[in-house]
C-alpha positions as MATLAB code, in Angstrom:
seq = 'MLADDIKKQMFAAMKAKKTVEKEILKVALGELTARGEEVDDDACIAVLKKLVKSNLETLEAATDGEQQANLKEELVVLRAFLPASLSPEKIAELLAPVAEAIKAASNDGQAIGTAMKHLKSTLDKDGPSFEGRDVKQAVASLRS';
ca = [
      17.018   -8.095    1.470;
      13.242   -8.044    1.350;
      12.981  -10.818   -1.258;
      14.933  -13.139    1.036;
      12.618  -12.278    3.929;
       9.594  -13.107    1.767;
      11.139  -16.438    0.807;
      11.926  -17.303    4.448;
       8.395  -16.378    5.491;
       6.958  -18.533    2.698;
       8.951  -21.567    3.867;
       7.846  -20.931    7.453;
       4.224  -20.764    6.259;
       4.694  -24.046    4.382;
       6.006  -25.754    7.510;
       3.176  -24.313    9.609;
       0.651  -25.351    6.921;
      -0.665  -21.794    6.553;
      -2.110  -22.202    3.077;
      -3.347  -18.651    2.449;
      -0.082  -17.079    3.610;
       1.994  -19.552    1.595;
      -0.008  -18.950   -1.588;
       0.124  -15.145   -1.507;
       3.859  -15.211   -0.794;
       4.329  -17.605   -3.728;
       2.496  -15.113   -5.928;
       4.740  -12.298   -4.675;
       7.886  -14.333   -5.319;
       6.584  -15.281   -8.760;
       6.097  -11.613   -9.609;
       9.620  -10.851   -8.434;
      11.298  -13.688  -10.326;
       9.328  -12.874  -13.481;
      11.414   -9.718  -13.727;
      14.389  -11.959  -14.497;
      16.979   -9.851  -12.717;
      18.235   -9.375   -9.192;
      15.567   -7.305   -7.483;
      16.259   -4.660   -4.883;
      14.019   -3.673   -1.998;
      12.365   -0.868   -3.989;
      11.270   -3.362   -6.652;
       9.954   -5.692   -3.936;
       7.962   -2.874   -2.368;
       6.517   -1.922   -5.753;
       5.389   -5.517   -6.358;
       3.913   -5.794   -2.865;
       2.027   -2.501   -3.280;
       0.662   -3.731   -6.609;
      -0.545   -6.945   -4.978;
      -2.130   -5.025   -2.084;
      -3.960   -2.764   -4.532;
      -5.157   -5.768   -6.522;
      -6.362   -7.505   -3.353;
      -8.223   -4.393   -2.208;
     -10.012   -4.138   -5.562;
     -10.911   -7.833   -5.444;
     -12.085   -7.487   -1.843;
     -14.472   -4.691   -2.830;
     -16.002   -6.902   -5.528;
     -16.048  -10.136   -3.503;
     -19.378  -11.356   -2.170;
     -18.378  -14.737   -0.745;
     -17.561  -14.588    2.972;
     -14.765  -17.163    2.769;
     -13.129  -15.352   -0.145;
     -13.326  -12.050    1.744;
     -11.709  -13.654    4.798;
      -8.882  -15.074    2.655;
      -8.311  -11.712    0.961;
      -8.165   -9.925    4.314;
      -5.642  -12.488    5.569;
      -3.564  -11.997    2.409;
      -3.619   -8.227    2.957;
      -2.305   -8.657    6.499;
       0.534  -10.854    5.209;
       1.475   -8.464    2.389;
       1.276   -5.319    4.515;
       3.628   -6.873    7.070;
       6.432   -6.524    4.494;
       5.614   -2.925    3.543;
       6.965    0.107    5.373;
       4.462    1.833    7.637;
       2.170    4.197    5.794;
       0.501    7.330    7.073;
      -3.161    7.322    8.056;
      -5.593    9.776    6.424;
      -5.780   11.655    9.743;
      -1.989   12.065    9.909;
      -1.929   13.123    6.250;
      -4.572   15.774    7.007;
      -2.347   17.085    9.826;
       0.630   17.296    7.459;
      -1.521   19.189    4.948;
      -2.450   21.927    7.459;
       0.056   24.455    5.988;
      -1.591   24.170    2.545;
      -5.178   23.668    3.747;
      -6.325   27.029    2.343;
      -4.849   26.241   -1.084;
      -6.573   22.844   -1.040;
      -9.918   24.433   -0.135;
      -9.456   27.128   -2.796;
      -8.724   24.623   -5.591;
     -11.416   24.670   -8.271;
     -11.831   20.869   -8.314;
     -10.771   17.744   -6.442;
      -8.033   16.938   -8.953;
      -6.265   20.243   -8.377;
      -6.702   19.886   -4.620;
      -5.166   16.407   -4.650;
      -2.343   17.666   -6.874;
      -1.574   20.439   -4.393;
      -1.639   17.933   -1.530;
       0.630   15.429   -3.302;
       3.138   18.138   -4.230;
       3.272   19.324   -0.615;
       3.604   15.799    0.800;
       6.363   14.808   -1.611;
       8.343   17.953   -0.831;
       7.813   17.602    2.929;
       8.388   13.897    3.531;
      11.792   12.265    3.326;
      12.144    9.686    0.528;
      13.054    6.985    3.057;
      10.505    8.192    5.597;
       6.900    7.104    5.986;
       4.946    6.471    2.819;
       1.365    7.309    1.931;
      -1.222    5.885   -0.411;
      -3.139    7.897   -2.972;
      -6.538    6.847   -1.671;
      -5.552    8.043    1.822;
      -4.489   11.414    0.396;
      -7.813   11.604   -1.453;
      -9.666   10.881    1.791;
      -7.642   13.505    3.699;
      -8.266   16.108    0.982;
     -11.989   15.322    1.026;
     -12.090   15.846    4.793;
     -10.285   19.189    4.444;
     -12.591   20.374    1.656;
     -15.800   19.485    3.484;
];
């Protein structure tokens, strides 16, 4: 189970005195145990994605070099537990069959909606995942 892997990795980070890794994994475990129930892998992935999103937002606002370095290290640690996600370039390739509909959409919101609908119907639930901001970037490249 993913939660057990996170716990093992946290203990390994403690032994190796990797402070940043240990702290972010403690935060992840805290989020998981706050739910109060036995968590499955889907819940773990949801928590990890939430933490990645939070770190990315903080990284954009951070001005201190040391803080930025720590946040980037935390992102590497968190992303190691997430399933591989598609790049914007790969997403653009997958959107080729609906490229004309995306270009014809009256605004970006409709274009992204068309793209998301196509991706969700095309990709297997257990297959590769994608992030909304990557879809937005792929749609922008198709519309330009």
